[in-house]
C-alpha positions in Angstrom: 0.0 0.0 0.0 1.3 3.4 -0.9 1.8 6.0 1.8 -0.4 9.2 1.5 1.5 12.1 0.2 0.6 15.3 -1.6 2.2 16.7 -4.6 2.5 20.3 -5.6 3.3 21.5 -9.1 3.9 25.1 -9.9 3.0 26.6 -13.3 5.2 29.0 -15.1 8.3 26.8 -15.6 8.0 27.2 -19.4 8.6 30.9 -19.1 11.4 30.3 -16.5 13.0 27.7 -18.8 12.9 30.2 -21.7 14.5 32.9 -19.5 17.1 30.7 -18.0 17.7 29.0 -21.3 19.3 32.2 -22.5 21.3 32.7 -19.3 22.3 29.3 -18.0 22.5 25.6 -19.0 19.8 23.1 -18.2 21.4 21.7 -15.1 21.6 25.1 -13.5 17.9 25.7 -14.3 16.9 22.5 -12.6 19.1 23.2 -9.6 17.4 26.6 -9.2 14.0 25.1 -9.6 14.8 22.5 -6.9 16.1 25.1 -4.5 13.0 27.2 -5.0 10.6 24.3 -4.4 12.6 23.1 -1.4 12.4 26.5 0.1 8.6 26.8 -0.6 7.8 23.4 0.9 9.4 24.1 4.3 6.4 25.6 6.1 4.2 22.6 5.0 6.7 20.2 6.5 6.9 22.1 9.7 3.1 22.3 10.0 2.8 18.5 9.3 5.4 17.8 12.0 3.6 20.1 14.5 0.3 18.3 13.9 1.8 14.8 14.0 0.7 12.7 17.0 3.4 12.1 19.6 2.7 8.6 20.7 6.3 7.4 20.0 7.6 10.3 18.0 8.3 8.0 15.1 5.9 9.7 12.7 7.3 13.2 13.4 10.8 11.8 13.0 10.0 10.2 9.7 8.2 13.1 8.0 10.4 14.6 5.3 10.2 16.7 2.1 11.6 15.4 -1.1 12.3 17.4 -4.2 12.8 15.6 -7.4 12.8 15.9 -11.2 10.8 13.8 -13.6 12.7 11.3 -15.7 12.2 13.3 -18.8 13.7 16.4 -16.9 10.7 18.5 -17.8 9.2 19.1 -14.3 10.4 19.6 -10.8 8.2 18.4 -7.9 8.1 18.5 -4.2 6.6 15.9 -1.9 5.9 15.9 1.9 5.6 12.4 3.2 7.2 9.7 5.3 10.6 8.3 4.6 10.2 4.6 4.3 13.7 3.9 5.6 13.2 5.6 9.0 12.2 3.6 12.0 12.1 4.0 15.8 12.3 1.5 18.6 9.4 2.2 21.0 8.8 0.0 24.0 11.0 -2.7 22.6 9.4 -2.8 19.2 10.4 -1.4 15.9 7.9 1.2 14.5 8.0 2.1 10.9 5.8 5.1 10.2 5.7 4.3 6.5 3.6 1.2 7.4 0.9 3.1 9.3 0.8 6.7 8.0 -2.2 5.9 5.8 -4.1 4.8 8.9 -3.2 8.0 10.8 -4.0 10.1 7.8 -7.3 8.5 6.7 -8.6 6.6 9.7 -9.4 3.0 10.1 -11.8 0.5 11.7 -10.3 -1.1 14.8 -10.5 -4.8 15.5 -13.4 -4.3 17.9 -15.4 -2.5 15.2 -14.9 1.0 16.3 -14.1 3.6 13.7 -11.0 5.6 14.4 -11.1 8.9 12.4 -8.1 10.1 10.5 -6.0 13.1 11.6 -5.5 14.3 8.0 -2.2 15.9 9.1 -0.8 16.1 5.6 -3.9 17.4 4.0 -4.3 20.0 6.7 -0.7 21.0 6.5 -1.1 21.5 2.7 -4.3 23.5 2.9 -3.2 25.7 5.8 0.2 26.7 4.2 -0.7 26.9 0.5 -0.6 30.8 0.5 2.6 30.9 2.5 4.1 28.3 0.1 3.2 30.4 -2.9 4.6 33.6 -1.5 7.9 31.9 -0.5 8.0 30.3 -3.9 7.6 33.7 -5.5 10.2 35.3 -3.2 12.8 32.7 -3.8 12.2 32.6 -7.5 12.7 36.4 -7.8 16.0 36.1 -5.9 17.1 33.3 -8.3 16.1 35.2 -11.4 17.8 38.4 -10.2 21.0 36.5 -9.4 21.1 34.8 -12.8 20.4 38.2 -14.5 23.2 39.8 -12.5 25.6 37.0 -13.6 24.5 37.5 -17.2 25.0 41.2 -17.0 28.5 40.8 -15.4 29.5 38.3 -18.1 28.3 40.7 -20.8 29.9 43.7 -19.1 26.6 45.5 -18.5 26.0 47.3 -15.2 
């Protein structure tokens, strides 16, 4: 079973690619895009960790953000979710949050028939920080574009 995660894609990379295509090579463009998305996703990760239940602390410990590039190198994406490799020993037993995050997020029916509602910590983190994420994205992108333009101007001898 896959662990619940959310994915955020930002539009406007075609224009950014066109601008950076004139100023830098493709690897630098992807690096800048990854930095921008990494910076933008930070509040969402912090909110998800703050909302995580603290039974053993394993879930909070395993929550991470991941920034990647698609195989065709056309899109950069950011994911907040649980690292499947992280585990914690709690009361003598190994706890792997990747095995139960879907139960915490979506809820489940206990063995005795009771319904345990989900906490929706990832969904709440995403919805509560979407505006902050967008503003941080815009802020960091402006800094990156300005930096690349300054480099291009310096290279061309323009002040």
